[in-house]
N, CA, C and O atoms as CSV, one atom per row, in Angstrom:
chain,resi,resn,atom,element,x,y,z
A,1,MET,N,N,-23.425,-79.856,-112.469
A,1,MET,CA,C,-23.424,-78.868,-113.585
A,1,MET,C,C,-24.476,-77.744,-113.460
A,1,MET,O,O,-25.645,-78.020,-113.190
A,2,ILE,N,N,-24.117,-76.657,-113.628
A,2,ILE,CA,C,-25.255,-75.391,-113.344
A,2,ILE,C,C,-25.674,-75.180,-114.667
A,2,ILE,O,O,-24.754,-75.106,-115.483
A,3,ASP,N,N,-26.783,-75.066,-115.085
A,3,ASP,CA,C,-27.992,-74.802,-116.313
A,3,ASP,C,C,-27.467,-73.375,-116.462
A,3,ASP,O,O,-27.072,-72.643,-115.555
A,4,GLU,N,N,-27.525,-73.140,-117.619
A,4,GLU,CA,C,-27.414,-71.583,-118.015
A,4,GLU,C,C,-28.625,-70.962,-117.470
A,4,GLU,O,O,-28.482,-69.788,-117.132
A,5,ASP,N,N,-29.463,-71.337,-117.352
A,5,ASP,CA,C,-31.097,-70.947,-116.700
A,5,ASP,C,C,-30.710,-70.223,-115.366
A,5,ASP,O,O,-31.097,-69.115,-114.993
A,6,ASP,N,N,-29.858,-71.094,-114.724
A,6,ASP,CA,C,-29.841,-70.953,-113.406
A,6,ASP,C,C,-28.354,-70.598,-112.665
A,6,ASP,O,O,-27.934,-70.971,-111.570
A,7,ALA,N,N,-27.737,-69.753,-113.664
A,7,ALA,CA,C,-26.209,-69.328,-113.729
A,7,ALA,C,C,-26.515,-68.013,-113.005
A,7,ALA,O,O,-27.597,-67.513,-113.314
A,8,GLU,N,N,-25.934,-67.496,-112.294
A,8,GLU,CA,C,-26.013,-66.096,-111.778
A,8,GLU,C,C,-24.784,-65.228,-111.607
A,8,GLU,O,O,-23.804,-65.860,-111.214
A,9,GLY,N,N,-24.620,-64.074,-111.784
A,9,GLY,CA,C,-23.602,-63.115,-111.333
A,9,GLY,C,C,-22.649,-63.678,-112.249
A,9,GLY,O,O,-22.997,-64.145,-113.334
A,10,GLN,N,N,-21.318,-63.646,-111.802
A,10,GLN,CA,C,-20.029,-64.059,-112.462
A,10,GLN,C,C,-20.190,-65.241,-113.621
A,10,GLN,O,O,-19.866,-65.164,-114.806
A,11,LEU,N,N,-20.741,-66.267,-112.969
A,11,LEU,CA,C,-21.023,-67.351,-114.081
A,11,LEU,C,C,-21.809,-67.340,-115.256
A,11,LEU,O,O,-21.475,-67.876,-116.313
A,12,SER,N,N,-22.855,-66.723,-115.056
A,12,SER,CA,C,-24.059,-66.182,-115.696
A,12,SER,C,C,-22.714,-65.079,-117.041
A,12,SER,O,O,-22.632,-65.311,-118.247
A,13,ASP,N,N,-22.161,-64.343,-116.524
A,13,ASP,CA,C,-21.407,-63.486,-117.300
A,13,ASP,C,C,-20.512,-64.676,-118.592
A,13,ASP,O,O,-20.624,-64.790,-119.813
A,14,VAL,N,N,-19.818,-65.248,-117.750
A,14,VAL,CA,C,-19.056,-66.154,-118.312
A,14,VAL,C,C,-19.555,-67.048,-119.436
A,14,VAL,O,O,-18.881,-67.276,-120.441
A,15,TYR,N,N,-21.041,-67.655,-119.169
A,15,TYR,CA,C,-21.780,-68.378,-119.949
A,15,TYR,C,C,-22.080,-67.678,-120.986
A,15,TYR,O,O,-21.734,-68.158,-122.066
A,16,ARG,N,N,-22.834,-66.292,-120.990
A,16,ARG,CA,C,-23.056,-65.552,-121.888
A,16,ARG,C,C,-21.991,-65.479,-123.062
A,16,ARG,O,O,-22.314,-65.538,-124.249
A,17,ARG,N,N,-20.669,-65.343,-122.602
A,17,ARG,CA,C,-19.605,-65.195,-123.428
A,17,ARG,C,C,-18.972,-66.308,-124.171
A,17,ARG,O,O,-18.361,-66.203,-125.234
A,18,LEU,N,N,-19.202,-67.453,-123.447
A,18,LEU,CA,C,-19.111,-68.806,-123.805
A,18,LEU,C,C,-20.532,-69.639,-124.907
A,18,LEU,O,O,-20.365,-70.578,-125.685
A,19,SER,N,N,-21.551,-69.072,-124.676
A,19,SER,CA,C,-22.462,-69.575,-125.268
A,19,SER,C,C,-22.487,-69.532,-126.820
A,19,SER,O,O,-22.065,-68.554,-127.438
A,20,GLY,N,N,-23.005,-70.648,-127.429
A,20,GLY,CA,C,-22.848,-71.160,-128.806
A,20,GLY,C,C,-24.381,-70.355,-129.432
A,20,GLY,O,O,-25.209,-69.787,-128.719
A,21,ARG,N,N,-24.438,-70.492,-130.776
A,21,ARG,CA,C,-25.293,-70.036,-131.582
A,21,ARG,C,C,-26.634,-70.217,-130.797
A,21,ARG,O,O,-27.357,-69.227,-130.685
A,22,ASP,N,N,-26.939,-71.151,-130.365
A,22,ASP,CA,C,-28.280,-71.996,-129.767
A,22,ASP,C,C,-28.310,-71.286,-128.620
A,22,ASP,O,O,-29.364,-71.470,-128.010
A,23,GLY,N,N,-27.379,-70.368,-127.964
A,23,GLY,CA,C,-27.644,-70.113,-126.522
A,23,GLY,C,C,-27.174,-70.884,-125.617
A,23,GLY,O,O,-27.253,-70.383,-124.495
A,24,ARG,N,N,-26.636,-72.079,-125.663
A,24,ARG,CA,C,-26.007,-73.172,-125.070
A,24,ARG,C,C,-24.695,-72.995,-124.908
A,24,ARG,O,O,-23.988,-72.473,-125.770
A,25,VAL,N,N,-24.134,-73.558,-123.420
A,25,VAL,CA,C,-22.849,-73.748,-123.479
A,25,VAL,C,C,-22.599,-75.386,-123.513
A,25,VAL,O,O,-23.307,-76.222,-122.952
A,26,ASP,N,N,-21.689,-75.579,-124.125
A,26,ASP,CA,C,-21.282,-76.787,-124.092
A,26,ASP,C,C,-21.221,-77.697,-122.627
A,26,ASP,O,O,-21.122,-76.991,-121.624
A,27,HIS,N,N,-21.263,-79.006,-122.420
A,27,HIS,CA,C,-21.357,-79.896,-121.285
A,27,HIS,C,C,-19.756,-79.748,-120.953
A,27,HIS,O,O,-19.375,-79.461,-119.819
A,28,ILE,N,N,-19.195,-79.887,-121.635
A,28,ILE,CA,C,-17.686,-79.414,-121.371
A,28,ILE,C,C,-17.178,-78.499,-120.166
A,28,ILE,O,O,-16.498,-78.579,-119.142
A,29,LEU,N,N,-17.913,-77.591,-120.901
A,29,LEU,CA,C,-17.206,-76.305,-120.247
A,29,LEU,C,C,-18.413,-76.310,-118.779
A,29,LEU,O,O,-18.175,-75.605,-117.798
A,30,LYS,N,N,-19.249,-76.904,-118.829
A,30,LYS,CA,C,-20.262,-76.398,-117.629
A,30,LYS,C,C,-20.099,-77.161,-116.551
A,30,LYS,O,O,-20.719,-77.000,-115.500
A,31,ILE,N,N,-18.864,-78.431,-116.858
A,31,ILE,CA,C,-18.273,-78.778,-115.562
A,31,ILE,C,C,-17.832,-78.150,-114.595
A,31,ILE,O,O,-17.765,-78.630,-113.464
A,32,HIS,N,N,-17.426,-76.848,-114.941
A,32,HIS,CA,C,-16.673,-76.114,-114.146
A,32,HIS,C,C,-17.595,-74.768,-113.573
A,32,HIS,O,O,-17.132,-73.656,-113.322
A,33,GLY,N,N,-19.056,-75.202,-113.439
A,33,GLY,CA,C,-19.987,-74.226,-113.141
A,33,GLY,C,C,-19.713,-73.698,-112.039
A,33,GLY,O,O,-19.844,-72.475,-111.975
A,34,LEU,N,N,-19.290,-74.374,-110.933
A,34,LEU,CA,C,-19.161,-74.005,-109.473
A,34,LEU,C,C,-17.783,-73.293,-109.529
A,34,LEU,O,O,-17.549,-72.671,-108.493
A,35,ASN,N,N,-17.076,-73.242,-110.217
A,35,ASN,CA,C,-15.803,-72.219,-110.386
A,35,ASN,C,C,-15.630,-71.378,-111.677
A,35,ASN,O,O,-15.150,-71.838,-112.713
A,36,PRO,N,N,-15.997,-70.299,-111.545
A,36,PRO,CA,C,-16.251,-69.614,-112.898
A,36,PRO,C,C,-14.933,-69.505,-112.981
A,36,PRO,O,O,-14.841,-69.563,-114.207
A,37,GLU,N,N,-13.623,-69.369,-112.528
A,37,GLU,CA,C,-12.446,-68.980,-112.716
A,37,GLU,C,C,-11.816,-70.160,-113.521
A,37,GLU,O,O,-11.100,-69.946,-114.499
A,38,SER,N,N,-12.075,-71.264,-113.125
A,38,SER,CA,C,-11.892,-72.478,-113.516
A,38,SER,C,C,-12.745,-72.818,-115.223
A,38,SER,O,O,-12.295,-73.443,-116.182
A,39,LEU,N,N,-13.583,-72.383,-115.122
A,39,LEU,CA,C,-14.167,-72.275,-116.520
A,39,LEU,C,C,-13.279,-71.569,-117.455
A,39,LEU,O,O,-12.925,-72.103,-118.506
A,40,THR,N,N,-12.823,-70.125,-117.036
A,40,THR,CA,C,-12.308,-69.147,-117.657
A,40,THR,C,C,-11.034,-69.845,-118.333
A,40,THR,O,O,-10.745,-69.823,-119.530
A,41,GLY,N,N,-10.282,-70.522,-117.198
A,41,GLY,CA,C,-9.211,-70.909,-117.572
A,41,GLY,C,C,-9.106,-72.115,-118.419
A,41,GLY,O,O,-8.038,-72.252,-119.015
A,42,HIS,N,N,-9.867,-72.866,-118.554
A,42,HIS,CA,C,-10.184,-74.115,-119.369
A,42,HIS,C,C,-10.496,-73.774,-120.797
A,42,HIS,O,O,-10.131,-74.535,-121.694
A,43,TYR,N,N,-11.117,-72.730,-121.039
A,43,TYR,CA,C,-11.879,-72.334,-122.219
A,43,TYR,C,C,-10.202,-71.554,-122.991
A,43,TYR,O,O,-9.688,-71.910,-124.052
A,44,GLU,N,N,-9.657,-70.400,-121.993
A,44,GLU,CA,C,-8.543,-70.339,-122.408
A,44,GLU,C,C,-7.611,-71.097,-123.164
A,44,GLU,O,O,-7.254,-71.023,-124.340
A,45,PHE,N,N,-7.275,-71.895,-122.154
A,45,PHE,CA,C,-6.224,-73.329,-122.134
A,45,PHE,C,C,-6.856,-73.687,-123.818
A,45,PHE,O,O,-6.035,-73.757,-124.733
A,46,TYR,N,N,-8.081,-73.856,-124.051
A,46,TYR,CA,C,-8.834,-74.832,-125.406
A,46,TYR,C,C,-8.299,-73.867,-126.309
A,46,TYR,O,O,-7.658,-74.301,-127.266
A,47,LYS,N,N,-8.455,-72.556,-126.170
A,47,LYS,CA,C,-8.547,-71.430,-127.606
A,47,LYS,C,C,-6.852,-71.755,-127.607
A,47,LYS,O,O,-6.474,-72.017,-128.749
A,48,THR,N,N,-6.080,-71.784,-126.889
A,48,THR,CA,C,-4.840,-71.398,-126.993
A,48,THR,C,C,-4.332,-72.882,-127.952
A,48,THR,O,O,-3.790,-72.728,-129.046
A,49,ILE,N,N,-4.604,-74.359,-127.343
A,49,ILE,CA,C,-4.576,-75.526,-128.032
A,49,ILE,C,C,-5.199,-75.500,-129.302
A,49,ILE,O,O,-4.281,-75.682,-130.101
A,50,MET,N,N,-6.194,-75.380,-129.883
A,50,MET,CA,C,-6.836,-75.346,-130.882
A,50,MET,C,C,-6.850,-74.366,-131.652
A,50,MET,O,O,-7.271,-74.658,-132.771
A,51,ARG,N,N,-6.485,-73.040,-131.477
A,51,ARG,CA,C,-6.353,-71.918,-132.185
A,51,ARG,C,C,-5.056,-70.871,-132.290
A,51,ARG,O,O,-4.872,-69.861,-132.968
A,52,GLY,N,N,-4.215,-71.597,-131.276
A,52,GLY,CA,C,-2.814,-70.635,-131.416
A,52,GLY,C,C,-1.930,-71.151,-132.094
A,52,GLY,O,O,-2.139,-72.287,-132.519
A,53,ARG,N,N,-0.739,-70.514,-132.389
A,53,ARG,CA,C,0.250,-71.059,-133.384
A,53,ARG,C,C,0.759,-72.332,-133.098
A,53,ARG,O,O,0.834,-72.723,-131.933
A,54,SER,N,N,1.112,-73.010,-134.038
A,54,SER,CA,C,1.378,-74.118,-133.935
A,54,SER,C,C,1.520,-74.663,-135.256
A,54,SER,O,O,0.884,-74.220,-136.212
A,55,PRO,N,N,2.548,-75.857,-135.355
A,55,PRO,CA,C,2.905,-76.195,-136.638
A,55,PRO,C,C,1.797,-77.258,-137.361
A,55,PRO,O,O,2.012,-77.607,-138.522
A,56,LEU,N,N,0.612,-77.756,-136.642
A,56,LEU,CA,C,-0.136,-78.576,-136.753
A,56,LEU,C,C,-1.328,-77.315,-137.577
A,56,LEU,O,O,-1.401,-76.114,-137.317
A,57,SER,N,N,-1.981,-77.948,-138.395
A,57,SER,CA,C,-3.319,-77.124,-138.762
A,57,SER,C,C,-4.426,-77.286,-138.157
A,57,SER,O,O,-4.739,-78.452,-137.919
A,58,ARG,N,N,-5.239,-76.328,-137.779
A,58,ARG,CA,C,-6.491,-76.661,-137.159
A,58,ARG,C,C,-7.205,-78.115,-137.812
A,58,ARG,O,O,-7.889,-78.705,-136.976
A,59,ALA,N,N,-7.162,-78.580,-138.776
A,59,ALA,CA,C,-7.968,-79.859,-138.980
A,59,ALA,C,C,-7.162,-80.925,-138.386
A,59,ALA,O,O,-7.777,-81.952,-138.099
A,60,GLN,N,N,-5.674,-80.881,-138.098
A,60,GLN,CA,C,-4.838,-82.081,-137.406
A,60,GLN,C,C,-5.195,-81.828,-136.130
A,60,GLN,O,O,-5.437,-82.883,-135.544
A,61,ARG,N,N,-5.321,-80.926,-135.494
A,61,ARG,CA,C,-5.739,-80.580,-134.240
A,61,ARG,C,C,-6.925,-81.314,-133.757
A,61,ARG,O,O,-6.853,-82.096,-132.809
A,62,GLU,N,N,-7.898,-81.098,-134.332
A,62,GLU,CA,C,-9.631,-81.746,-134.178
A,62,GLU,C,C,-9.460,-82.999,-134.619
A,62,GLU,O,O,-10.376,-83.745,-134.273
A,63,MET,N,N,-8.410,-83.620,-135.417
A,63,MET,CA,C,-8.366,-84.822,-135.747
A,63,MET,C,C,-7.787,-85.681,-134.599
A,63,MET,O,O,-8.198,-86.794,-134.272
A,64,ILE,N,N,-6.684,-84.933,-133.992
A,64,ILE,CA,C,-5.965,-85.700,-132.879
A,64,ILE,C,C,-7.132,-85.550,-131.513
A,64,ILE,O,O,-7.261,-86.486,-130.724
A,65,ALA,N,N,-7.772,-84.518,-131.398
A,65,ALA,CA,C,-8.848,-84.365,-130.434
A,65,ALA,C,C,-10.175,-85.784,-130.414
A,65,ALA,O,O,-10.855,-86.273,-129.512
A,66,VAL,N,N,-10.054,-86.044,-131.876
A,66,VAL,CA,C,-11.524,-87.152,-132.376
A,66,VAL,C,C,-10.789,-88.248,-131.789
A,66,VAL,O,O,-11.232,-88.767,-130.765
A,67,VAL,N,N,-9.806,-88.628,-132.273
A,67,VAL,CA,C,-8.928,-90.210,-131.623
A,67,VAL,C,C,-8.866,-90.118,-130.366
A,67,VAL,O,O,-9.263,-91.134,-129.794
A,68,VAL,N,N,-8.431,-89.077,-129.537
A,68,VAL,CA,C,-8.336,-88.997,-128.206
A,68,VAL,C,C,-9.462,-89.343,-127.316
A,68,VAL,O,O,-9.322,-89.975,-126.269
A,69,SER,N,N,-10.894,-88.782,-127.900
A,69,SER,CA,C,-12.078,-88.791,-127.434
A,69,SER,C,C,-12.650,-90.106,-127.533
A,69,SER,O,O,-13.232,-90.644,-126.593
A,70,ALA,N,N,-12.448,-90.755,-128.946
A,70,ALA,CA,C,-12.532,-92.095,-129.116
A,70,ALA,C,C,-11.682,-93.027,-128.442
A,70,ALA,O,O,-12.298,-93.896,-127.825
A,71,THR,N,N,-10.549,-93.077,-128.398
A,71,THR,CA,C,-9.665,-93.979,-127.464
A,71,THR,C,C,-10.187,-93.803,-125.705
A,71,THR,O,O,-10.053,-94.815,-125.017
A,72,ASN,N,N,-10.733,-92.603,-125.065
A,72,ASN,CA,C,-11.001,-92.422,-123.969
A,72,ASN,C,C,-12.561,-93.176,-123.826
A,72,ASN,O,O,-12.913,-93.570,-122.714
A,73,ASP,N,N,-13.308,-93.319,-124.816
A,73,ASP,CA,C,-14.514,-93.561,-124.988
A,73,ASP,C,C,-15.395,-92.716,-124.764
A,73,ASP,O,O,-16.319,-92.975,-123.993
A,74,CYS,N,N,-15.310,-91.775,-125.266
A,74,CYS,CA,C,-15.906,-90.095,-124.766
A,74,CYS,C,C,-16.666,-89.605,-126.155
A,74,CYS,O,O,-16.131,-89.319,-127.225
A,75,HIS,N,N,-18.094,-89.595,-125.813
A,75,HIS,CA,C,-18.722,-89.108,-127.187
A,75,HIS,C,C,-18.412,-87.822,-127.739
A,75,HIS,O,O,-18.354,-87.459,-128.914
A,76,TYR,N,N,-18.200,-87.125,-126.533
A,76,TYR,CA,C,-17.849,-85.544,-127.225
A,76,TYR,C,C,-17.104,-85.488,-127.933
A,76,TYR,O,O,-16.821,-84.407,-128.448
């Protein structure tokens, strides 16, 4: 992963757009640090799944994500 402080060029721009209130980028996104296009695609996919039109509420989608993460033994 490339840390925010070490990001340059396009990656730095993408990190700036995706950083949270604390100025940090989630690790799940930073795994794409070597490929900013992949990072952007991952984030756009996430936005569509979590915030796009759906018969599921945002809370239901979050609950599904928690169950999948727990099943995969993923702390995220």
